[in-house]
Biopython code that builds the backbone (N, CA, C, O; Angstrom):
import numpy as np
from Bio.PDB.StructureBuilder import StructureBuilder

atoms = [
    (1, "UNK", "N", (73.069, -248.524, 35.283)),
    (1, "UNK", "CA", (72.237, -247.683, 36.270)),
    (1, "UNK", "C", (73.522, -246.639, 36.953)),
    (1, "UNK", "O", (73.306, -245.554, 37.494)),
    (2, "UNK", "N", (75.025, -247.350, 36.747)),
    (2, "UNK", "CA", (75.707, -246.365, 37.226)),
    (2, "UNK", "C", (75.713, -245.276, 36.120)),
    (2, "UNK", "O", (75.365, -244.122, 36.371)),
    (3, "UNK", "N", (76.055, -245.614, 35.078)),
    (3, "UNK", "CA", (76.086, -244.617, 33.782)),
    (3, "UNK", "C", (74.958, -243.641, 33.995)),
    (3, "UNK", "O", (75.261, -242.449, 33.952)),
    (4, "UNK", "N", (73.803, -243.943, 34.200)),
    (4, "UNK", "CA", (73.116, -242.704, 34.220)),
    (4, "UNK", "C", (72.936, -241.922, 35.423)),
    (4, "UNK", "O", (72.468, -240.784, 35.405)),
    (5, "UNK", "N", (73.335, -242.580, 36.555)),
    (5, "UNK", "CA", (73.643, -241.829, 37.733)),
    (5, "UNK", "C", (74.728, -241.003, 37.190)),
    (5, "UNK", "O", (74.416, -239.813, 37.144)),
    (6, "UNK", "N", (75.710, -241.228, 36.837)),
    (6, "UNK", "CA", (76.736, -240.226, 36.121)),
    (6, "UNK", "C", (76.891, -239.187, 35.349)),
    (6, "UNK", "O", (77.535, -238.138, 35.357)),
    (7, "UNK", "N", (75.952, -239.872, 34.507)),
    (7, "UNK", "CA", (75.029, -238.632, 33.483)),
    (7, "UNK", "C", (74.128, -237.723, 34.391)),
    (7, "UNK", "O", (73.984, -236.560, 34.013)),
    (8, "UNK", "N", (73.537, -238.101, 35.487)),
    (8, "UNK", "CA", (72.583, -237.356, 35.776)),
    (8, "UNK", "C", (73.803, -235.965, 37.023)),
    (8, "UNK", "O", (73.695, -234.812, 37.439)),
    (9, "UNK", "N", (74.738, -237.029, 37.101)),
    (9, "UNK", "CA", (75.323, -235.939, 38.279)),
    (9, "UNK", "C", (75.929, -235.004, 37.736)),
    (9, "UNK", "O", (76.155, -233.957, 38.344)),
    (10, "UNK", "N", (76.344, -235.236, 36.349)),
    (10, "UNK", "CA", (77.340, -234.502, 35.272)),
    (10, "UNK", "C", (76.594, -233.547, 34.785)),
    (10, "UNK", "O", (77.225, -232.661, 34.208)),
    (11, "UNK", "N", (74.925, -233.381, 34.847)),
    (11, "UNK", "CA", (74.288, -232.304, 34.396)),
    (11, "UNK", "C", (73.752, -231.566, 35.222)),
    (11, "UNK", "O", (73.271, -230.483, 34.889)),
    (12, "UNK", "N", (73.733, -232.080, 36.634)),
    (12, "UNK", "CA", (72.981, -231.087, 37.614)),
    (12, "UNK", "C", (73.455, -229.891, 37.772)),
    (12, "UNK", "O", (72.603, -229.145, 38.253)),
    (13, "UNK", "N", (74.453, -229.390, 37.573)),
    (13, "UNK", "CA", (75.278, -228.308, 38.194)),
    (13, "UNK", "C", (74.406, -227.187, 36.915)),
    (13, "UNK", "O", (73.943, -226.082, 37.197)),
    (14, "UNK", "N", (74.369, -227.764, 35.682)),
    (14, "UNK", "CA", (73.965, -227.059, 34.629)),
    (14, "UNK", "C", (72.532, -226.639, 34.700)),
    (14, "UNK", "O", (72.009, -225.595, 34.311)),
    (15, "UNK", "N", (71.958, -227.801, 35.351)),
    (15, "UNK", "CA", (70.407, -227.294, 35.588)),
    (15, "UNK", "C", (70.025, -226.481, 36.677)),
    (15, "UNK", "O", (69.204, -225.565, 36.654)),
    (16, "UNK", "N", (71.006, -227.088, 38.093)),
    (16, "UNK", "CA", (70.935, -226.027, 39.223)),
    (16, "UNK", "C", (70.947, -224.601, 38.638)),
    (16, "UNK", "O", (70.021, -223.790, 38.660)),
    (17, "UNK", "N", (72.088, -224.468, 38.147)),
    (17, "UNK", "CA", (71.975, -222.712, 38.081)),
    (17, "UNK", "C", (72.076, -222.211, 36.653)),
    (17, "UNK", "O", (72.853, -221.449, 36.077)),
    (18, "UNK", "N", (70.967, -222.941, 36.277)),
    (18, "UNK", "CA", (70.472, -222.431, 34.981)),
    (18, "UNK", "C", (71.362, -222.182, 33.792)),
    (18, "UNK", "O", (71.080, -221.291, 32.990)),
    (19, "UNK", "N", (72.475, -222.975, 33.647)),
    (19, "UNK", "CA", (73.555, -222.690, 33.043)),
    (19, "UNK", "C", (73.304, -222.934, 31.450)),
    (19, "UNK", "O", (73.073, -224.127, 31.253)),
    (20, "UNK", "N", (73.285, -222.255, 30.403)),
    (20, "UNK", "CA", (73.387, -222.867, 29.038)),
    (20, "UNK", "C", (74.360, -223.641, 28.512)),
    (20, "UNK", "O", (75.578, -223.496, 28.625)),
    (21, "UNK", "N", (73.737, -224.497, 27.914)),
    (21, "UNK", "CA", (74.614, -225.243, 27.074)),
    (21, "UNK", "C", (75.371, -224.702, 26.067)),
    (21, "UNK", "O", (74.965, -224.929, 24.927)),
    (22, "UNK", "N", (76.613, -223.880, 26.221)),
    (22, "UNK", "CA", (77.178, -223.211, 25.100)),
    (22, "UNK", "C", (77.546, -223.850, 24.110)),
    (22, "UNK", "O", (77.105, -223.689, 22.973)),
    (23, "UNK", "N", (78.432, -224.675, 24.462)),
    (23, "UNK", "CA", (79.259, -225.345, 23.508)),
    (23, "UNK", "C", (78.307, -226.295, 22.454)),
    (23, "UNK", "O", (78.734, -226.519, 21.321)),
    (24, "UNK", "N", (77.021, -226.826, 22.890)),
    (24, "UNK", "CA", (76.198, -227.614, 22.054)),
    (24, "UNK", "C", (75.496, -226.688, 21.213)),
    (24, "UNK", "O", (75.031, -227.214, 20.202)),
    (25, "UNK", "N", (75.264, -225.326, 21.355)),
    (25, "UNK", "CA", (74.705, -224.548, 20.892)),
    (25, "UNK", "C", (75.845, -224.020, 19.645)),
    (25, "UNK", "O", (75.585, -224.049, 18.442)),
    (26, "UNK", "N", (76.778, -223.676, 20.073)),
    (26, "UNK", "CA", (77.958, -223.554, 19.063)),
    (26, "UNK", "C", (78.069, -224.003, 18.017)),
    (26, "UNK", "O", (78.317, -223.402, 16.971)),
    (27, "UNK", "N", (77.826, -225.563, 18.246)),
    (27, "UNK", "CA", (78.231, -226.670, 17.549)),
    (27, "UNK", "C", (76.823, -226.908, 16.692)),
    (27, "UNK", "O", (76.910, -227.658, 15.719)),
    (28, "UNK", "N", (75.673, -226.378, 16.964)),
    (28, "UNK", "CA", (74.973, -226.934, 16.372)),
    (28, "UNK", "C", (74.598, -225.461, 15.143)),
    (28, "UNK", "O", (74.019, -225.669, 14.077)),
    (29, "UNK", "N", (75.055, -224.076, 15.577)),
    (29, "UNK", "CA", (75.314, -223.322, 14.528)),
    (29, "UNK", "C", (75.964, -223.067, 13.465)),
    (29, "UNK", "O", (75.794, -222.373, 12.462)),
    (30, "UNK", "N", (77.190, -224.150, 14.098)),
    (30, "UNK", "CA", (78.432, -224.204, 13.058)),
    (30, "UNK", "C", (77.749, -225.352, 12.116)),
    (30, "UNK", "O", (78.067, -225.374, 10.927)),
    (31, "UNK", "N", (76.986, -226.131, 12.532)),
    (31, "UNK", "CA", (76.527, -227.187, 11.138)),
    (31, "UNK", "C", (75.426, -226.568, 10.515)),
    (31, "UNK", "O", (75.117, -226.931, 9.380)),
    (32, "UNK", "N", (74.731, -225.607, 11.142)),
    (32, "UNK", "CA", (73.901, -224.864, 10.400)),
    (32, "UNK", "C", (74.572, -224.075, 9.194)),
    (32, "UNK", "O", (74.165, -224.065, 8.032)),
    (33, "UNK", "N", (75.507, -223.521, 9.625)),
    (33, "UNK", "CA", (76.226, -222.655, 8.719)),
    (33, "UNK", "C", (77.127, -223.661, 7.227)),
    (33, "UNK", "O", (77.263, -223.543, 6.009)),
    (34, "UNK", "N", (77.471, -224.448, 8.137)),
    (34, "UNK", "CA", (78.182, -225.502, 7.102)),
    (34, "UNK", "C", (76.789, -226.259, 5.974)),
    (34, "UNK", "O", (77.148, -226.437, 4.810)),
    (35, "UNK", "N", (75.513, -226.611, 6.272)),
    (35, "UNK", "CA", (74.668, -226.950, 5.803)),
    (35, "UNK", "C", (74.315, -225.652, 4.486)),
    (35, "UNK", "O", (74.184, -225.731, 3.265)),
    (36, "UNK", "N", (74.261, -224.610, 5.380)),
    (36, "UNK", "CA", (74.005, -223.573, 4.444)),
    (36, "UNK", "C", (74.927, -223.213, 3.331)),
    (36, "UNK", "O", (74.420, -222.616, 2.382)),
    (37, "UNK", "N", (76.161, -223.472, 3.297)),
    (37, "UNK", "CA", (77.300, -223.178, 2.539)),
    (37, "UNK", "C", (77.110, -224.636, 1.175)),
    (37, "UNK", "O", (77.254, -224.689, -0.046)),
    (38, "UNK", "N", (76.763, -225.517, 2.148)),
    (38, "UNK", "CA", (76.716, -227.040, 1.049)),
    (38, "UNK", "C", (75.845, -226.892, 0.378)),
    (38, "UNK", "O", (76.079, -227.228, -0.783)),
    (39, "UNK", "N", (74.565, -226.402, 0.623)),
    (39, "UNK", "CA", (73.203, -226.466, -0.160)),
    (39, "UNK", "C", (73.243, -225.911, -1.526)),
    (39, "UNK", "O", (73.239, -226.627, -2.527)),
    (40, "UNK", "N", (73.286, -224.452, -1.552)),
    (40, "UNK", "CA", (73.593, -224.146, -3.128)),
    (40, "UNK", "C", (74.605, -225.212, -4.288)),
    (40, "UNK", "O", (74.455, -225.595, -5.448)),
    (41, "UNK", "N", (75.539, -225.377, -3.339)),
    (41, "UNK", "CA", (76.725, -226.486, -4.037)),
    (41, "UNK", "C", (76.059, -227.958, -4.666)),
    (41, "UNK", "O", (76.333, -228.541, -5.715)),
    (42, "UNK", "N", (75.033, -228.320, -3.541)),
    (42, "UNK", "CA", (74.607, -229.588, -4.170)),
    (42, "UNK", "C", (73.696, -229.445, -5.283)),
    (42, "UNK", "O", (73.888, -230.033, -6.348)),
    (43, "UNK", "N", (72.968, -228.882, -5.127)),
    (43, "UNK", "CA", (71.829, -228.064, -6.010)),
    (43, "UNK", "C", (72.417, -227.685, -7.088)),
    (43, "UNK", "O", (71.808, -228.173, -8.040)),
    (44, "UNK", "N", (73.653, -226.806, -7.566)),
    (44, "UNK", "CA", (74.381, -226.515, -8.892)),
    (44, "UNK", "C", (74.743, -228.114, -9.223)),
    (44, "UNK", "O", (74.523, -228.601, -10.332)),
    (45, "UNK", "N", (75.235, -228.749, -8.287)),
    (45, "UNK", "CA", (75.879, -230.547, -9.039)),
    (45, "UNK", "C", (74.838, -231.215, -9.405)),
    (45, "UNK", "O", (74.975, -232.057, -10.292)),
    (46, "UNK", "N", (73.370, -230.959, -8.716)),
    (46, "UNK", "CA", (72.449, -231.806, -9.643)),
    (46, "UNK", "C", (72.158, -230.967, -10.909)),
    (46, "UNK", "O", (72.068, -231.681, -11.908)),
    (47, "UNK", "N", (72.007, -229.799, -11.114)),
    (47, "UNK", "CA", (71.786, -229.081, -12.317)),
    (47, "UNK", "C", (72.551, -229.608, -13.543)),
    (47, "UNK", "O", (72.199, -230.115, -14.608)),
    (48, "UNK", "N", (73.812, -229.274, -12.949)),
    (48, "UNK", "CA", (75.121, -229.895, -13.785)),
    (48, "UNK", "C", (74.962, -231.225, -14.458)),
    (48, "UNK", "O", (75.217, -231.476, -15.636)),
    (49, "UNK", "N", (74.440, -232.157, -13.410)),
    (49, "UNK", "CA", (74.671, -233.277, -13.737)),
    (49, "UNK", "C", (73.255, -233.608, -14.889)),
    (49, "UNK", "O", (73.407, -234.464, -15.760)),
    (50, "UNK", "N", (72.101, -232.941, -14.784)),
    (50, "UNK", "CA", (70.938, -232.958, -15.498)),
    (50, "UNK", "C", (71.632, -232.564, -17.001)),
    (50, "UNK", "O", (71.647, -233.351, -17.947)),
    (51, "UNK", "N", (72.236, -231.111, -17.039)),
    (51, "UNK", "CA", (72.467, -230.923, -18.102)),
    (51, "UNK", "C", (73.672, -231.670, -19.002)),
    (51, "UNK", "O", (73.793, -231.534, -20.219)),
    (52, "UNK", "N", (74.473, -232.430, -18.206)),
    (52, "UNK", "CA", (75.815, -233.080, -19.035)),
    (52, "UNK", "C", (74.771, -234.412, -19.408)),
    (52, "UNK", "O", (75.071, -235.051, -20.416)),
    (53, "UNK", "N", (73.568, -234.843, -18.632)),
    (53, "UNK", "CA", (73.017, -236.070, -19.420)),
    (53, "UNK", "C", (72.786, -235.359, -20.842)),
    (53, "UNK", "O", (73.230, -235.675, -21.945)),
    (54, "UNK", "N", (71.905, -234.243, -20.444)),
    (54, "UNK", "CA", (71.199, -233.506, -21.803)),
    (54, "UNK", "C", (72.628, -233.525, -22.875)),
    (54, "UNK", "O", (72.499, -233.895, -24.042)),
    (55, "UNK", "N", (73.323, -233.296, -22.589)),
    (55, "UNK", "CA", (74.867, -233.132, -23.544)),
    (55, "UNK", "C", (75.242, -234.462, -24.382)),
    (55, "UNK", "O", (75.637, -234.499, -25.547)),
    (56, "UNK", "N", (75.059, -235.356, -23.656)),
    (56, "UNK", "CA", (75.286, -236.746, -24.056)),
    (56, "UNK", "C", (73.840, -237.292, -24.782)),
    (56, "UNK", "O", (73.979, -238.099, -25.701)),
    (57, "UNK", "N", (72.447, -236.878, -24.400)),
    (57, "UNK", "CA", (71.702, -237.347, -25.230)),
    (57, "UNK", "C", (71.727, -236.477, -26.638)),
    (57, "UNK", "O", (71.318, -237.059, -27.643)),
    (58, "UNK", "N", (72.058, -235.494, -26.724)),
    (58, "UNK", "CA", (72.257, -234.709, -27.903)),
    (58, "UNK", "C", (73.377, -235.313, -28.633)),
    (58, "UNK", "O", (73.198, -235.402, -29.847)),
    (59, "UNK", "N", (74.092, -235.591, -28.337)),
    (59, "UNK", "CA", (75.517, -235.999, -28.887)),
    (59, "UNK", "C", (75.162, -237.102, -29.260)),
    (59, "UNK", "O", (75.192, -237.271, -30.479)),
    (60, "UNK", "N", (74.731, -238.175, -28.461)),
    (60, "UNK", "CA", (74.622, -239.645, -29.002)),
    (60, "UNK", "C", (73.270, -239.804, -29.409)),
    (60, "UNK", "O", (72.456, -240.503, -28.805)),
    (61, "UNK", "N", (72.957, -238.919, -30.801)),
    (61, "UNK", "CA", (71.735, -239.317, -31.591)),
    (61, "UNK", "C", (71.550, -240.729, -32.171)),
    (61, "UNK", "O", (70.554, -241.378, -31.851)),
    (62, "UNK", "N", (72.325, -241.150, -32.879)),
    (62, "UNK", "CA", (72.728, -242.538, -33.123)),
    (62, "UNK", "C", (73.119, -243.649, -32.519)),
    (62, "UNK", "O", (73.133, -244.713, -33.138)),
    (63, "UNK", "N", (73.459, -243.567, -31.339)),
    (63, "UNK", "CA", (73.856, -244.647, -30.355)),
    (63, "UNK", "C", (72.530, -244.649, -29.669)),
    (63, "UNK", "O", (72.137, -243.647, -29.071)),
    (64, "UNK", "N", (71.610, -246.093, -29.761)),
    (64, "UNK", "CA", (70.550, -246.287, -29.028)),
    (64, "UNK", "C", (71.389, -246.479, -27.264)),
    (64, "UNK", "O", (71.138, -245.724, -26.325)),
    (65, "UNK", "N", (72.289, -247.557, -27.206)),
    (65, "UNK", "CA", (72.623, -247.334, -25.728)),
    (65, "UNK", "C", (73.003, -246.312, -25.140)),
    (65, "UNK", "O", (72.453, -246.093, -24.061)),
    (66, "UNK", "N", (73.941, -245.439, -25.563)),
    (66, "UNK", "CA", (74.033, -244.142, -24.917)),
    (66, "UNK", "C", (73.203, -242.968, -24.821)),
    (66, "UNK", "O", (73.373, -242.046, -24.023)),
    (67, "UNK", "N", (72.232, -243.069, -25.744)),
    (67, "UNK", "CA", (71.053, -242.323, -25.141)),
    (67, "UNK", "C", (70.139, -242.773, -24.229)),
    (67, "UNK", "O", (69.529, -242.002, -23.489)),
    (68, "UNK", "N", (69.952, -244.325, -24.219)),
    (68, "UNK", "CA", (69.451, -244.686, -22.908)),
    (68, "UNK", "C", (70.297, -244.170, -21.687)),
    (68, "UNK", "O", (69.779, -243.570, -20.745)),
    (69, "UNK", "N", (71.314, -244.382, -21.755)),
    (69, "UNK", "CA", (72.259, -243.811, -20.477)),
    (69, "UNK", "C", (72.229, -242.349, -20.351)),
    (69, "UNK", "O", (72.013, -241.968, -19.200)),
    (70, "UNK", "N", (72.350, -241.660, -21.013)),
    (70, "UNK", "CA", (72.095, -240.352, -21.072)),
    (70, "UNK", "C", (70.461, -239.744, -20.534)),
    (70, "UNK", "O", (70.156, -238.790, -19.819)),
    (71, "UNK", "N", (69.721, -240.674, -21.171)),
    (71, "UNK", "CA", (67.979, -240.154, -20.535)),
    (71, "UNK", "C", (67.905, -240.704, -18.739)),
    (71, "UNK", "O", (67.108, -240.250, -17.919)),
    (72, "UNK", "N", (68.829, -241.642, -18.495)),
    (72, "UNK", "CA", (68.988, -242.187, -17.058)),
    (72, "UNK", "C", (69.648, -240.857, -16.288)),
    (72, "UNK", "O", (68.947, -240.268, -15.465)),
    (73, "UNK", "N", (70.683, -240.502, -16.501)),
    (73, "UNK", "CA", (71.798, -239.490, -16.008)),
    (73, "UNK", "C", (70.770, -238.420, -15.562)),
    (73, "UNK", "O", (70.652, -238.025, -14.402)),
    (74, "UNK", "N", (69.740, -237.826, -17.059)),
    (74, "UNK", "CA", (68.685, -236.824, -16.933)),
    (74, "UNK", "C", (67.697, -236.927, -16.223)),
    (74, "UNK", "O", (67.253, -235.816, -15.934)),
    (75, "UNK", "N", (66.926, -238.066, -15.639)),
    (75, "UNK", "CA", (65.944, -238.224, -14.743)),
    (75, "UNK", "C", (66.623, -238.573, -13.309)),
    (75, "UNK", "O", (65.933, -238.541, -12.289)),
    (76, "UNK", "N", (67.674, -238.827, -13.279)),
    (76, "UNK", "CA", (68.346, -238.659, -11.896)),
    (76, "UNK", "C", (68.369, -237.321, -11.446)),
    (76, "UNK", "O", (67.996, -236.763, -10.414)),
    (77, "UNK", "N", (68.942, -236.931, -12.563)),
    (77, "UNK", "CA", (68.862, -235.205, -12.105)),
    (77, "UNK", "C", (67.975, -234.554, -11.605)),
    (77, "UNK", "O", (68.051, -233.964, -10.527)),
    (78, "UNK", "N", (66.961, -234.595, -12.396)),
    (78, "UNK", "CA", (65.482, -234.055, -12.162)),
    (78, "UNK", "C", (65.173, -234.728, -10.891)),
    (78, "UNK", "O", (64.960, -233.957, -9.955)),
    (79, "UNK", "N", (65.101, -235.958, -10.645)),
    (79, "UNK", "CA", (64.800, -236.446, -9.460)),
    (79, "UNK", "C", (65.330, -235.916, -8.010)),
    (79, "UNK", "O", (64.689, -235.693, -6.984)),
    (80, "UNK", "N", (66.647, -235.798, -8.268)),
    (80, "UNK", "CA", (67.800, -234.825, -7.216)),
    (80, "UNK", "C", (67.049, -233.605, -6.992)),
    (80, "UNK", "O", (66.505, -233.289, -5.934)),
    (81, "UNK", "N", (67.066, -232.766, -8.367)),
    (81, "UNK", "CA", (66.429, -231.303, -7.936)),
    (81, "UNK", "C", (64.953, -231.412, -7.354)),
    (81, "UNK", "O", (64.580, -230.387, -6.785)),
    (82, "UNK", "N", (64.155, -232.335, -7.386)),
    (82, "UNK", "CA", (62.707, -232.520, -6.977)),
    (82, "UNK", "C", (63.107, -232.905, -5.668)),
    (82, "UNK", "O", (62.699, -232.078, -4.852)),
    (83, "UNK", "N", (63.790, -233.902, -5.109)),
    (83, "UNK", "CA", (63.899, -234.121, -3.751)),
    (83, "UNK", "C", (64.193, -233.066, -3.142)),
    (83, "UNK", "O", (63.364, -232.626, -2.346)),
    (84, "UNK", "N", (65.515, -232.326, -3.352)),
    (84, "UNK", "CA", (65.589, -231.254, -2.863)),
    (84, "UNK", "C", (64.916, -230.056, -2.884)),
    (84, "UNK", "O", (65.314, -229.336, -1.969)),
    (85, "UNK", "N", (64.078, -229.560, -3.539)),
    (85, "UNK", "CA", (63.454, -228.481, -4.091)),
    (85, "UNK", "C", (62.114, -228.639, -2.844)),
    (85, "UNK", "O", (61.593, -227.736, -2.189)),
    (86, "UNK", "N", (61.800, -230.221, -2.824)),
    (86, "UNK", "CA", (60.379, -230.679, -2.090)),
    (86, "UNK", "C", (60.757, -230.413, -0.519)),
    (86, "UNK", "O", (60.070, -229.738, 0.248)),
    (87, "UNK", "N", (61.954, -231.059, -0.197)),
    (87, "UNK", "CA", (62.065, -231.465, 1.002)),
    (87, "UNK", "C", (62.435, -229.632, 1.623)),
    (87, "UNK", "O", (62.051, -229.531, 2.788)),
    (88, "UNK", "N", (62.852, -228.741, 1.262)),
    (88, "UNK", "CA", (63.261, -227.819, 1.537)),
    (88, "UNK", "C", (62.266, -226.685, 1.753)),
    (88, "UNK", "O", (62.445, -225.690, 2.455)),
    (89, "UNK", "N", (61.032, -227.042, 0.930)),
    (89, "UNK", "CA", (59.563, -226.367, 0.586)),
    (89, "UNK", "C", (58.978, -227.052, 1.888)),
    (89, "UNK", "O", (58.335, -226.353, 2.671)),
    (90, "UNK", "N", (59.156, -228.233, 2.115)),
    (90, "UNK", "CA", (57.992, -228.541, 3.530)),
    (90, "UNK", "C", (58.629, -228.413, 4.671)),
    (90, "UNK", "O", (57.977, -228.274, 5.706)),
    (91, "UNK", "N", (60.535, -228.444, 4.691)),
    (91, "UNK", "CA", (60.657, -227.626, 6.097)),
    (91, "UNK", "C", (60.344, -226.406, 6.274)),
    (91, "UNK", "O", (60.103, -226.041, 7.425)),
    (92, "UNK", "N", (60.268, -225.453, 5.167)),
    (92, "UNK", "CA", (59.541, -224.412, 5.248)),
    (92, "UNK", "C", (58.226, -224.359, 5.585)),
    (92, "UNK", "O", (57.863, -223.330, 6.155)),
    (93, "UNK", "N", (57.689, -224.924, 5.447)),
    (93, "UNK", "CA", (56.118, -225.313, 5.427)),
    (93, "UNK", "C", (55.543, -225.482, 6.793)),
    (93, "UNK", "O", (54.613, -224.889, 7.340)),
    (94, "UNK", "N", (56.636, -226.814, 7.371)),
    (94, "UNK", "CA", (56.262, -227.055, 8.686)),
    (94, "UNK", "C", (56.801, -225.920, 9.552)),
    (94, "UNK", "O", (56.135, -225.558, 10.523)),
    (95, "UNK", "N", (58.078, -225.278, 9.235)),
    (95, "UNK", "CA", (58.284, -224.290, 9.748)),
    (95, "UNK", "C", (57.543, -222.927, 10.008)),
    (95, "UNK", "O", (57.815, -222.225, 10.982)),
    (96, "UNK", "N", (56.555, -222.586, 9.041)),
    (96, "UNK", "CA", (55.829, -221.569, 9.205)),
    (96, "UNK", "C", (54.336, -222.055, 9.898)),
    (96, "UNK", "O", (53.407, -221.308, 10.203)),
    (97, "UNK", "N", (54.394, -223.338, 10.027)),
    (97, "UNK", "CA", (52.704, -223.866, 10.351)),
    (97, "UNK", "C", (53.211, -223.839, 11.819)),
    (97, "UNK", "O", (52.478, -223.196, 12.570)),
    (98, "UNK", "N", (54.372, -224.432, 12.423)),
    (98, "UNK", "CA", (54.607, -224.224, 13.868)),
    (98, "UNK", "C", (55.058, -222.813, 14.421)),
    (98, "UNK", "O", (55.516, -222.680, 15.556)),
    (99, "UNK", "N", (54.877, -221.674, 13.448)),
    (99, "UNK", "CA", (55.626, -220.324, 13.891)),
    (99, "UNK", "C", (57.282, -220.098, 14.140)),
    (99, "UNK", "O", (57.827, -219.262, 14.860)),
    (100, "UNK", "N", (57.836, -221.055, 13.358)),
    (100, "UNK", "CA", (59.472, -220.956, 13.610)),
    (100, "UNK", "C", (60.098, -219.668, 12.875)),
    (100, "UNK", "O", (59.683, -219.475, 11.733)),
    (101, "UNK", "N", (60.938, -218.864, 13.328)),
    (101, "UNK", "CA", (61.255, -217.951, 12.655)),
    (101, "UNK", "C", (62.523, -218.963, 11.999)),
    (101, "UNK", "O", (63.023, -220.005, 12.421)),
    (102, "UNK", "N", (62.736, -218.277, 10.979)),
    (102, "UNK", "CA", (63.772, -218.814, 9.984)),
    (102, "UNK", "C", (65.062, -217.881, 9.415)),
    (102, "UNK", "O", (65.876, -217.997, 8.499)),
    (103, "UNK", "N", (64.744, -216.731, 10.643)),
    (103, "UNK", "CA", (66.243, -216.260, 10.143)),
    (103, "UNK", "C", (65.448, -214.761, 9.071)),
    (103, "UNK", "O", (64.251, -214.587, 8.844)),
    (104, "UNK", "N", (66.453, -214.033, 8.679)),
    (104, "UNK", "CA", (66.353, -212.839, 7.743)),
    (104, "UNK", "C", (65.845, -213.409, 6.307)),
    (104, "UNK", "O", (64.968, -212.815, 5.680)),
    (105, "UNK", "N", (66.409, -214.513, 5.864)),
    (105, "UNK", "CA", (66.419, -214.895, 4.406)),
    (105, "UNK", "C", (65.508, -215.638, 4.235)),
    (105, "UNK", "O", (65.471, -215.910, 3.035)),
    (106, "UNK", "N", (64.300, -216.407, 5.075)),
    (106, "UNK", "CA", (63.370, -217.117, 5.171)),
    (106, "UNK", "C", (62.589, -216.701, 3.954)),
    (106, "UNK", "O", (62.275, -215.514, 3.867)),
    (107, "UNK", "N", (62.185, -217.673, 2.855)),
    (107, "UNK", "CA", (61.535, -217.560, 1.820)),
    (107, "UNK", "C", (62.336, -217.807, 0.820)),
    (107, "UNK", "O", (61.872, -218.301, -0.208)),
    (108, "UNK", "N", (63.854, -217.471, 0.950)),
    (108, "UNK", "CA", (64.328, -216.845, -0.242)),
    (108, "UNK", "C", (64.705, -218.163, -0.626)),
    (108, "UNK", "O", (64.564, -219.093, 0.169)),
    (109, "UNK", "N", (65.151, -218.325, -1.717)),
    (109, "UNK", "CA", (66.027, -219.436, -2.691)),
    (109, "UNK", "C", (67.069, -219.581, -2.037)),
    (109, "UNK", "O", (67.309, -218.547, -1.413)),
    (110, "UNK", "N", (68.019, -220.582, -1.828)),
    (110, "UNK", "CA", (69.094, -220.805, -1.580)),
    (110, "UNK", "C", (69.932, -220.432, -2.394)),
    (110, "UNK", "O", (69.969, -221.002, -3.484)),
    (111, "UNK", "N", (71.161, -219.001, -1.996)),
    (111, "UNK", "CA", (72.002, -218.651, -3.203)),
    (111, "UNK", "C", (73.453, -218.198, -2.498)),
    (111, "UNK", "O", (73.396, -217.854, -1.317)),
    (112, "UNK", "N", (74.515, -218.188, -3.053)),
    (112, "UNK", "CA", (75.432, -217.894, -2.681)),
    (112, "UNK", "C", (75.529, -216.504, -2.744)),
    (112, "UNK", "O", (75.212, -215.746, -3.662)),
    (113, "UNK", "N", (76.221, -216.163, -1.163)),
    (113, "UNK", "CA", (76.106, -214.656, -0.936)),
    (113, "UNK", "C", (77.410, -214.100, -1.918)),
    (113, "UNK", "O", (78.528, -214.550, -2.170)),
    (114, "UNK", "N", (76.576, -212.764, -2.367)),
    (114, "UNK", "CA", (77.111, -212.380, -3.402)),
    (114, "UNK", "C", (77.041, -211.990, -4.618)),
    (114, "UNK", "O", (77.461, -210.972, -5.168)),
    (115, "UNK", "N", (76.384, -213.026, -5.058)),
    (115, "UNK", "CA", (75.895, -213.122, -6.467)),
    (115, "UNK", "C", (74.505, -212.807, -6.819)),
    (115, "UNK", "O", (74.129, -212.895, -7.988)),
]
sb = StructureBuilder()
sb.init_structure("model")
sb.init_model(0)
sb.init_chain("A")
sb.init_seg("    ")
for serial, (resi, resn, name, xyz) in enumerate(atoms, 1):
    if name == "N":
        sb.init_residue(resn, " ", resi, " ")
    sb.init_atom(name, np.array(xyz, "f"), 0.0, 1.0, " ", f" {name:<3s}", serial, name[0])
structure = sb.get_structure()
């Protein structure tokens, strides 16, 4: 109970004076920028994983165990790509359904600036 009272007293000035929580907003924006930078890298890694499995599959034509291992790598790469693109599309769909504006690049495929 004491912690609740202390928390309420800590936030009363921001509510009373209608102050914004600038530090929290800045923190959330910086995390959003970090995710926007990491997303194309993660998608590229999943794509490279798929192609790595494909190369292993092609070069291990005579070894059945190596082909199975390569096939598993390709399947994991396809699953990773499917999950990432599906979540990206689902977030966009829900955002559009709720009327949330997603910035200037809404609807574009994630990409690295300048490419």
